[in-house]
C-alpha positions as CSV (number, residue, x, y, z in Angstrom):
1,M,47.4,-36.1,-161.1
2,S,45.4,-39.4,-160.8
3,Y,45.3,-41.2,-157.5
4,I,47.1,-44.2,-159.1
5,D,50.1,-41.9,-159.8
6,L,50.7,-41.4,-156.1
7,F,52.2,-44.9,-155.7
8,D,54.3,-47.3,-157.8
9,H,52.2,-49.5,-160.2
10,E,52.5,-51.3,-163.5
11,H,50.1,-50.8,-166.4
12,V,48.8,-54.2,-167.4
13,G,46.5,-53.3,-170.3
14,H,43.0,-52.1,-171.0
15,F,39.6,-53.6,-170.4
16,A,36.4,-52.1,-171.9
17,G,38.5,-49.0,-172.6
18,L,39.7,-48.6,-169.1
19,P,43.3,-49.2,-167.9
20,I,44.2,-52.1,-165.7
21,Y,46.9,-51.6,-163.1
22,R,48.8,-53.8,-160.6
23,P,50.0,-51.9,-157.5
24,L,53.7,-52.5,-156.7
25,E,53.4,-51.3,-153.1
26,P,50.6,-51.3,-150.5
27,V,48.3,-48.3,-150.6
28,V,46.4,-46.8,-147.6
29,P,44.0,-44.0,-148.7
30,Q,44.2,-40.7,-146.9
31,S,40.8,-39.3,-148.1
32,P,38.5,-42.1,-149.2
33,I,35.6,-39.6,-149.6
34,Y,37.4,-38.3,-152.7
35,G,37.6,-41.8,-154.4
36,E,40.9,-42.9,-153.0
37,F,41.1,-46.7,-152.5
38,P,43.1,-49.2,-150.5
39,A,45.1,-51.7,-152.6
40,S,48.0,-54.1,-152.3
41,I,50.4,-55.9,-154.6
42,D,48.0,-58.9,-154.5
43,N,45.2,-56.8,-156.2
44,L,44.4,-55.6,-159.7
45,V,42.8,-52.2,-160.2
46,L,40.6,-51.0,-163.1
47,G,40.7,-47.2,-163.5
48,G,43.1,-44.8,-161.8
49,G,40.8,-42.7,-159.8
50,L,40.8,-39.1,-158.6
51,H,40.5,-36.2,-161.1
52,L,42.1,-37.4,-164.3
53,E,41.0,-41.1,-164.6
54,H,38.0,-43.2,-164.3
55,P,37.1,-44.0,-160.6
56,G,38.8,-47.1,-159.4
57,L,37.5,-50.7,-159.1
58,V,39.7,-53.0,-157.0
59,F,39.7,-56.8,-157.6
60,K,40.6,-58.6,-154.3
61,N,41.2,-62.2,-153.4
62,L,42.6,-63.3,-156.8
63,N,42.5,-67.0,-155.7
64,Y,38.7,-66.7,-155.8
65,I,38.6,-64.8,-159.0
66,A,41.0,-67.2,-160.7
67,A,38.8,-70.1,-159.5
68,Y,35.8,-68.4,-161.0
69,F,37.4,-68.5,-164.5
70,I,38.7,-72.0,-164.0
71,A,35.1,-73.2,-163.2
72,E,34.0,-71.7,-166.5
73,W,36.9,-73.4,-168.3
74,I,36.0,-76.8,-166.8
75,D,32.4,-76.4,-168.0
76,F,33.7,-75.6,-171.4
77,C,35.9,-78.7,-171.4
78,E,33.0,-80.9,-170.4
79,D,30.9,-79.5,-173.2
80,T,33.6,-79.6,-175.9
81,K,34.6,-82.8,-177.7
82,S,38.0,-81.4,-178.6
83,S,39.1,-81.1,-175.0
84,I,42.3,-83.0,-174.3
85,Y,41.1,-83.9,-170.8
86,S,39.0,-86.8,-169.7
87,D,35.7,-86.6,-167.9
88,E,37.3,-88.1,-164.9
89,E,39.9,-85.4,-164.7
90,T,37.5,-82.5,-165.2
91,D,35.1,-84.0,-162.7
92,K,37.8,-84.2,-160.1
93,W,38.9,-80.5,-160.7
94,A,35.2,-79.4,-160.7
95,D,34.7,-80.9,-157.2
96,I,37.8,-79.0,-155.9
97,I,36.9,-75.6,-157.6
98,H,33.2,-75.7,-156.8
99,G,34.0,-76.7,-153.2
100,Y,36.3,-73.7,-153.0
101,L,33.6,-71.3,-154.4
102,N,30.7,-72.8,-152.4
103,M,29.0,-70.3,-150.1
104,K,31.3,-67.4,-151.2
105,D,29.8,-64.1,-152.3
106,E,31.3,-62.7,-155.5
107,F,30.5,-59.2,-154.4
108,E,33.1,-59.5,-151.6
109,Y,35.9,-59.7,-154.1
110,F,35.6,-56.5,-156.1
111,E,34.8,-53.0,-154.9
112,T,34.1,-49.7,-156.7
113,Y,35.2,-46.4,-155.2
114,H,33.3,-43.2,-155.9
115,W,31.5,-44.5,-158.9
116,S,28.4,-42.6,-160.0
117,M,25.3,-44.2,-161.5
118,R,26.5,-43.0,-164.9
119,D,29.9,-44.7,-164.4
120,Y,28.1,-48.0,-163.7
121,S,25.8,-47.6,-166.7
122,D,28.6,-46.6,-169.1
123,F,30.9,-49.4,-168.0
124,Y,28.0,-51.9,-168.4
125,N,27.3,-50.7,-171.9
126,D,30.9,-50.7,-172.9
127,C,31.2,-54.3,-171.8
128,K,28.3,-55.2,-174.1
129,S,30.0,-53.4,-177.0
130,T,30.9,-55.3,-180.1
131,C,34.3,-53.6,-179.8
132,M,35.0,-56.2,-177.1
133,R,36.4,-59.5,-178.4
134,S,33.9,-61.4,-176.3
135,P,31.3,-58.9,-175.2
136,F,28.9,-59.5,-172.4
137,I,25.5,-60.8,-173.6
138,E,22.7,-59.4,-171.5
139,T,20.3,-61.8,-169.9
140,E,17.6,-61.5,-167.3
141,Q,19.6,-63.4,-164.8
142,R,20.6,-61.3,-161.8
143,N,24.4,-61.1,-161.0
144,N,25.2,-62.6,-164.4
145,F,27.3,-59.6,-165.4
146,E,29.3,-59.7,-162.2
147,R,30.2,-63.3,-162.9
148,W,31.2,-62.5,-166.4
149,L,33.4,-59.7,-165.2
150,L,35.1,-61.9,-162.6
151,C,35.7,-64.6,-165.2
152,N,37.5,-62.1,-167.5
153,I,39.7,-60.9,-164.6
154,G,40.2,-64.5,-163.5
155,E,41.4,-65.4,-167.0
156,L,44.0,-62.6,-166.8
157,V,45.2,-63.9,-163.4
158,V,45.5,-67.5,-164.6
159,F,47.5,-66.7,-167.7
160,S,49.4,-63.6,-166.8
161,Y,49.7,-63.4,-163.0
162,P,49.7,-67.1,-161.8
163,E,52.2,-66.0,-159.1
164,L,49.3,-64.2,-157.4
165,I,47.4,-67.4,-156.9
166,T,48.4,-68.7,-153.5
167,D,46.1,-71.7,-153.0
168,S,48.0,-74.8,-153.9
169,E,45.0,-76.7,-155.3
170,I,44.0,-73.8,-157.5
171,I,47.6,-73.4,-158.8
172,A,47.7,-77.0,-159.7
173,I,44.5,-76.8,-161.8
174,A,45.4,-73.4,-163.3
175,K,48.5,-75.0,-164.8
176,K,46.2,-77.4,-166.7
177,V,44.2,-74.6,-168.4
178,D,44.9,-74.8,-172.1
179,R,42.8,-72.1,-173.7
180,F,41.3,-68.7,-173.0
181,L,37.6,-68.1,-173.3
182,Y,37.4,-64.3,-173.5
183,G,40.5,-62.5,-174.5
184,N,39.1,-59.1,-173.6
185,V,42.3,-57.5,-172.2
186,S,44.1,-55.5,-174.8
187,I,47.7,-54.3,-174.9
188,L,49.7,-52.2,-177.4
189,P,51.7,-54.2,-180.0
190,A,55.5,-54.1,-180.4
191,G,57.1,-50.8,-181.5
192,Y,54.8,-48.4,-179.6
193,P,56.8,-46.0,-177.3
194,T,56.1,-46.1,-173.6
195,D,53.4,-43.7,-172.5
196,H,52.7,-42.2,-169.1
197,L,50.7,-45.1,-167.7
198,G,52.5,-46.9,-164.9
199,R,55.0,-45.5,-162.3
200,S,58.3,-46.7,-160.9
201,T,60.6,-45.2,-158.3
202,R,64.4,-45.5,-158.3
203,Y,66.8,-43.8,-156.0
204,G,64.0,-41.7,-154.6
205,Q,62.9,-40.5,-158.1
206,S,59.6,-41.3,-159.6
207,Q,59.3,-41.9,-163.3
208,Q,56.0,-42.3,-165.3
209,G,55.6,-45.1,-167.8
210,L,55.9,-48.8,-166.7
211,R,54.3,-51.6,-168.7
212,A,53.8,-55.0,-167.1
213,F,54.5,-56.8,-170.4
214,N,56.9,-56.2,-173.2
215,V,55.6,-57.4,-176.6
216,T,58.1,-58.3,-179.3
217,K,57.8,-59.0,-183.0
218,N,58.2,-62.5,-184.4
219,V,59.7,-61.4,-187.7
């Protein structure tokens, strides 16, 4: 059994081949030395941890992570002639978002649990793979990968979990975001049967298989 299967959670999708989960109840680890991790309903988790799945990575403070993506989107709007927004609008939003991000450390808002050096290396290389829709492009700039990762998760929050953004100014700007920049989160198309990923409890009985999103066919 994976650690994630010890509590209720929904399966969001996959990123770089690893499952993304959202906990549906607060989690307090009993044995952190074995890779268990704390998490809450306001977090997103990459990997399920403990024995059967990849060790976990917890994304915390989704306000900040959403703001990171919004800052990237604002830069895109300012550099793109096809943007529907004026320079005055994007300048105003940029002041708000950059003011929010100022003097904050991106490393405070995601944490790995029990990752080995090989786990870090494999994940980094998987994120550079051309199998990704928008793979990470390696540069010599320090921390550039971490920012790319946060932008990907921030994009997911803005479009799929806006209810987890609690800052009113960030919510207001997030509602204006009109395009995605990465699209690296994958989910199964319509028709696939539910698998074991995700867990829900009803009447004291736990059941495996809970998807966050139901996809339907247009025709």
